[in-house]
Backbone bond lengths (Angstrom), bond angles and torsions (degrees), N, CA, C in turn:
res aa  C-N    CA-C-N  psi(-1)  N-CA   C-N-CA  omega(-1)  CA-C   N-CA-C  phi
1 M - - - 1.420 - - 1.525 110.42 -
2 R 1.344 115.36 -37.85 1.452 118.52 179.43 1.524 111.28 -64.10
3 R 1.333 117.92 -37.95 1.448 121.32 179.29 1.512 110.69 -64.37
4 F 1.362 114.88 -36.22 1.466 118.50 179.85 1.580 109.65 -63.28
5 W 1.299 117.55 -47.59 1.455 121.40 -179.44 1.566 110.23 -63.60
6 E 1.331 115.77 -38.55 1.482 118.60 179.21 1.517 109.81 -65.19
7 S 1.329 118.89 -37.66 1.448 121.39 178.55 1.521 111.52 -69.94
8 I 1.317 117.96 -34.11 1.488 121.31 176.10 1.535 109.94 -66.77
9 K 1.312 117.10 -42.57 1.468 122.53 178.25 1.559 109.19 -63.40
10 G 1.305 117.08 -40.86 1.485 120.35 178.29 1.520 109.84 -65.16
11 L 1.311 117.22 -37.80 1.477 120.20 179.38 1.516 110.70 -65.44
12 F 1.336 116.89 -43.33 1.468 119.78 177.88 1.537 111.14 -65.68
13 A 1.303 117.17 -34.40 1.508 119.94 179.27 1.519 108.19 -67.24
14 K 1.309 120.59 -39.84 1.454 122.73 177.04 1.484 112.16 -66.37
15 L 1.370 116.54 -43.07 1.472 121.79 -178.90 1.550 111.56 -67.12
16 K 1.303 115.79 -30.14 1.509 119.22 179.69 1.505 109.67 -62.64
17 R 1.284 117.25 -29.03 1.515 120.87 177.99 1.517 110.80 -67.36
18 Y 1.331 117.66 -33.78 1.480 122.76 -173.29 1.490 113.82 -103.94
19 V 1.298 120.58 -27.89 1.474 123.76 -176.38 1.512 108.99 -121.95
20 S 1.283 114.97 129.24 1.448 121.50 -178.68 1.530 111.32 -72.76
21 P 1.306 119.72 139.13 1.484 121.27 174.92 1.495 112.75 -61.92
22 V 1.328 118.17 -30.94 1.453 121.30 177.31 1.540 110.37 -65.32
23 F 1.371 116.64 -38.59 1.415 118.73 176.38 1.534 113.63 -61.96
24 I 1.359 115.65 -41.23 1.458 119.38 178.46 1.526 111.83 -64.46
25 V 1.366 117.11 -40.22 1.490 120.61 178.59 1.519 109.59 -65.53
26 L 1.302 119.12 -42.04 1.479 120.30 179.00 1.527 112.32 -68.97
27 L 1.360 116.92 -34.19 1.449 120.01 177.67 1.550 109.76 -64.98
28 V 1.330 116.92 -45.31 1.454 120.76 177.70 1.554 110.67 -63.90
29 A 1.295 119.40 -39.24 1.445 123.76 178.51 1.541 110.76 -64.85
30 S 1.319 116.56 -42.72 1.488 119.18 -179.35 1.503 109.89 -68.33
31 F 1.341 119.49 -37.97 1.468 121.56 177.43 1.522 109.89 -63.94
32 T 1.315 118.02 -40.79 1.454 121.59 -178.13 1.505 109.48 -66.05
33 L 1.332 119.10 -44.40 1.454 121.89 179.25 1.520 111.97 -65.87
34 W 1.289 117.86 -38.10 1.480 123.59 176.53 1.536 108.22 -61.56
35 Y 1.331 117.52 -47.13 1.448 119.81 -179.12 1.534 112.58 -63.52
36 I 1.324 115.89 -39.69 1.460 119.36 177.35 1.544 111.52 -63.70
37 A 1.345 116.31 -38.43 1.440 121.29 178.84 1.526 110.53 -66.25
38 K 1.309 119.02 -37.87 1.428 123.46 178.53 1.515 114.83 -68.46
39 L 1.367 115.51 -26.63 1.495 120.27 179.27 1.500 112.39 -70.72
40 N 1.299 118.61 -11.75 1.462 122.75 -178.42 1.545 110.47 -80.07
41 Y 1.301 119.20 -14.66 1.457 122.48 -178.81 1.522 109.58 -76.50
42 T 1.358 115.56 166.84 1.468 122.15 175.37 1.524 110.29 -95.37
43 Y 1.326 116.64 130.03 1.419 121.99 -177.92 1.525 112.92 -125.00
44 T 1.321 118.13 151.85 1.453 123.79 172.68 1.523 107.12 -117.03
45 T 1.323 116.00 128.56 1.443 121.34 -176.40 1.530 110.87 -149.82
46 E 1.309 117.01 172.25 1.436 123.42 173.51 1.499 110.92 -103.43
47 L 1.339 116.59 125.45 1.460 123.06 179.60 1.511 109.85 -124.62
48 D 1.330 118.63 146.53 1.437 123.38 169.32 1.497 107.81 -90.82
49 V 1.334 117.63 108.83 1.445 122.58 -179.46 1.567 106.89 -87.80
50 K 1.357 113.13 126.54 1.444 119.45 -178.90 1.504 110.00 -87.55
51 I 1.354 116.15 128.26 1.464 122.21 -172.05 1.520 109.11 -128.63
52 R 1.328 114.01 146.14 1.470 119.02 170.74 1.544 106.95 -127.92
53 I 1.354 115.10 118.77 1.427 122.34 178.00 1.503 108.79 -126.54
54 A 1.311 116.51 119.35 1.471 121.50 179.05 1.500 112.99 50.67
55 D 1.334 115.58 52.30 1.476 123.90 177.85 1.539 114.67 61.75
56 Q 1.310 116.02 19.37 1.465 120.89 175.58 1.520 106.50 -116.45
57 R 1.329 115.72 131.01 1.448 120.87 -177.53 1.511 110.59 -111.83
58 F 1.334 115.37 136.64 1.470 120.07 176.94 1.520 107.39 -160.47
59 S 1.308 116.18 168.02 1.484 123.95 177.47 1.509 109.40 -109.71
60 V 1.309 116.13 142.17 1.458 121.67 178.21 1.537 105.71 -120.13
61 P 1.344 117.89 126.15 1.459 120.10 176.59 1.530 109.74 -75.19
62 C 1.357 114.44 128.27 1.477 118.89 -178.04 1.534 108.78 -131.48
63 V 1.297 116.56 145.73 1.454 121.75 168.94 1.528 106.35 -93.94
64 V 1.305 116.09 120.35 1.483 121.47 -173.62 1.506 111.40 -123.18
65 E 1.341 116.27 157.12 1.465 121.22 177.93 1.521 107.18 -133.72
66 G 1.289 117.13 137.07 1.455 120.11 -179.97 1.522 111.34 178.42
67 K 1.309 114.06 173.49 1.448 119.37 176.18 1.530 110.46 -65.19
68 G 1.307 116.40 147.46 1.446 121.28 -178.52 1.487 113.24 -56.81
69 T 1.332 118.05 -38.20 1.454 120.82 179.16 1.492 112.42 -64.34
70 N 1.336 119.02 -38.54 1.470 122.51 177.96 1.520 110.34 -68.93
71 L 1.332 116.59 -43.80 1.465 119.82 -179.37 1.510 110.47 -65.90
72 F 1.321 118.40 -43.11 1.436 122.22 176.93 1.525 111.77 -61.03
73 G 1.306 116.83 -40.89 1.472 121.96 177.59 1.545 111.39 -61.81
74 Y 1.331 115.54 -40.86 1.469 118.22 179.95 1.535 110.24 -69.16
75 V 1.304 117.51 -40.07 1.442 122.02 -176.90 1.545 111.30 -64.22
76 I 1.346 116.52 -39.92 1.493 116.90 -178.17 1.521 112.06 -83.62
77 S 1.361 117.90 -13.79 1.471 117.96 176.09 1.522 108.92 -79.92
78 T 1.304 116.52 150.67 1.436 120.17 -179.60 1.546 112.55 -113.64
79 S 1.319 115.02 18.81 1.469 118.09 -177.83 1.493 112.10 -80.58
80 R 1.315 113.31 149.51 1.479 121.12 176.80 1.533 108.08 -102.20
81 L 1.345 113.60 149.10 1.476 118.75 174.53 1.510 108.00 -84.49
82 H 1.306 118.29 125.53 1.430 120.78 175.73 1.541 106.48 -96.19
83 I 1.340 115.48 119.89 1.456 121.53 -179.71 1.532 108.04 -120.51
84 P 1.350 116.24 119.10 1.448 119.21 178.70 1.540 111.37 -69.43
85 L 1.285 116.84 145.14 1.464 120.75 -176.63 1.527 111.48 -65.21
86 S 1.350 116.53 -24.91 1.454 120.57 179.93 1.543 112.97 -65.16
87 E 1.320 116.40 -22.53 1.485 119.88 -179.81 1.552 112.57 -86.30
88 L 1.293 118.53 -6.70 1.434 121.59 -174.62 1.548 112.11 -108.47
89 D 1.329 114.28 149.17 1.458 120.63 171.20 1.493 108.22 -92.46
90 Y 1.299 117.79 138.62 1.480 121.46 -177.73 1.490 110.54 -152.51
91 T 1.335 114.10 163.59 1.462 123.00 176.10 1.502 108.38 -120.31
92 V 1.319 117.29 134.90 1.460 121.07 -178.96 1.508 106.38 -82.68
93 M 1.326 118.00 122.59 1.447 124.29 177.46 1.501 109.63 -107.09
94 R 1.300 118.16 123.83 1.444 122.65 178.18 1.486 110.17 -111.16
95 E 1.317 115.38 124.99 1.472 120.02 -177.36 1.548 106.74 -119.15
96 I 1.313 114.92 119.05 1.458 122.00 -179.59 1.515 106.88 -110.27
97 T 1.315 113.95 120.59 1.476 119.94 -179.70 1.518 108.73 -121.66
98 D 1.307 114.93 145.92 1.470 121.83 178.95 1.505 107.46 -119.60
99 L 1.306 117.46 67.70 1.445 121.34 175.92 1.513 108.13 -91.15
100 T 1.276 115.33 128.15 1.476 124.08 -174.77 1.516 109.14 61.55
101 S 1.312 117.47 -137.86 1.442 118.86 -174.53 1.538 112.19 -100.12
102 A 1.336 120.26 -13.78 1.438 121.77 -176.66 1.509 110.44 -107.34
103 P 1.339 117.87 111.36 1.478 118.40 179.16 1.568 109.68 -73.32
104 S 1.307 113.79 145.80 1.476 119.12 178.54 1.484 109.51 -117.60
105 D 1.270 117.35 140.12 1.438 125.18 179.41 1.538 109.34 -110.39
106 M 1.311 117.70 103.83 1.462 122.00 -177.51 1.532 109.66 -107.71
107 V 1.371 112.75 124.24 1.458 118.51 -179.52 1.515 108.23 -113.03
108 R 1.371 116.64 128.20 1.434 122.90 179.18 1.522 108.24 -129.56
109 L 1.311 114.49 162.44 1.474 120.59 178.36 1.517 108.85 -113.54
110 H 1.347 113.52 126.03 1.470 119.63 177.09 1.557 107.51 -98.44
111 L 1.325 116.68 112.49 1.443 123.28 -177.07 1.528 110.07 -80.91
112 T 1.337 117.84 139.23 1.476 118.76 176.13 1.531 109.69 -79.64
113 T 1.298 114.47 147.85 1.480 121.60 -176.13 1.542 109.68 -66.18
114 E 1.370 117.03 -40.60 1.425 118.35 -176.93 1.516 113.07 -64.81
115 S 1.339 117.43 -39.08 1.448 118.76 -178.84 1.534 111.82 -70.60
116 V 1.315 116.07 -34.71 1.474 118.69 177.65 1.558 109.16 -69.48
117 T 1.335 117.44 -39.80 1.442 120.85 178.65 1.494 109.83 -62.74
118 N 1.321 120.66 -43.19 1.432 123.76 179.67 1.552 110.98 -65.43
119 A 1.325 116.11 -41.29 1.470 119.39 -179.13 1.549 110.67 -66.30
120 I 1.300 117.66 -37.82 1.455 119.63 -178.99 1.509 109.81 -72.45
121 S 1.369 116.56 -41.44 1.477 118.29 -177.82 1.507 111.83 -67.75
122 V 1.332 119.02 -27.48 1.466 118.97 176.92 1.549 109.25 -70.70
123 R 1.307 118.71 -35.97 1.460 121.84 -177.94 1.519 112.18 -81.11
124 L 1.323 119.40 -26.78 1.448 123.11 177.10 1.544 106.77 -111.42
125 S 1.283 116.61 70.91 1.479 120.13 -174.56 1.518 114.16 -68.96
126 D 1.358 118.99 -23.54 1.445 120.92 -179.78 1.523 112.79 -89.85
127 I 1.339 117.66 -1.70 1.450 122.62 177.91 1.521 107.63 -122.68
128 K 1.332 116.70 131.62 1.451 120.23 -177.11 1.535 108.87 -92.19
129 I 1.312 120.10 126.41 1.431 125.43 -177.99 1.531 106.74 -89.08
130 R 1.329 116.73 115.08 1.461 121.54 179.67 1.517 111.90 -85.73
131 S 1.296 118.83 -45.45 1.465 121.78 175.79 1.518 109.71 -157.01
132 V 1.345 112.97 158.17 1.480 120.07 -178.95 1.516 106.73 -118.04
133 G 1.291 116.82 140.18 1.475 122.97 -178.94 1.532 110.17 -84.18
134 A 1.329 114.32 -155.50 1.457 120.80 -177.69 1.527 111.66 -67.01
135 I 1.348 114.99 129.29 1.465 121.18 178.82 1.537 106.14 -107.35
136 P 1.360 115.62 123.28 1.455 115.80 -179.04 1.555 110.73 -73.17
137 D 1.325 113.80 152.95 1.444 119.29 175.74 1.539 106.34 -70.22
138 I 1.336 116.99 146.41 1.471 119.30 179.61 1.490 110.99 -112.57
139 E 1.294 115.09 158.53 1.494 121.62 178.55 1.535 107.33 -75.41
140 V 1.304 114.56 151.03 1.467 121.79 177.72 1.521 109.76 -68.43
141 P 1.363 118.13 126.85 1.444 118.77 177.59 1.565 111.49 -67.43
142 K 1.287 116.99 159.76 1.448 121.96 -176.32 1.517 113.14 -65.00
143 D 1.331 116.89 -32.17 1.491 119.09 -178.06 1.518 111.17 -98.31
144 F 1.340 117.55 30.37 1.445 122.98 -177.03 1.507 109.97 -86.74
145 D 1.327 118.05 133.35 1.490 122.56 175.81 1.506 108.95 -93.86
146 K 1.297 115.45 115.39 1.487 121.83 -177.50 1.475 114.28 -74.63
């Protein structure tokens, strides 16, 4: 590893003879300003929106549209959207299996795409949600009234 860093230092020493440090600084500054100018445009992209519903965490793939600064801000943030179950429309799915001798009764909630889309768009007001991908079924919370 030490030899690697020594070779990098040697490369910079040779480049310093041919390329001015002022040129490198101005090149980096121009690239940064160009990137900031491009972030002002409107873009459409696919993002994985992180959601927490009833203490269950998952990501939902969404096609979103917004200014580059807003999209960049969401991508670098690590926050999850907390959506209460009371704001969502869902269907109770009951799965009864008879594996071996003990039958199991599994209850899951199937969330509607429209309600999840509306809940996400309310919380991300500066980003327009175009479409929402597959939403996984969630387990029934402990305080759920059937």
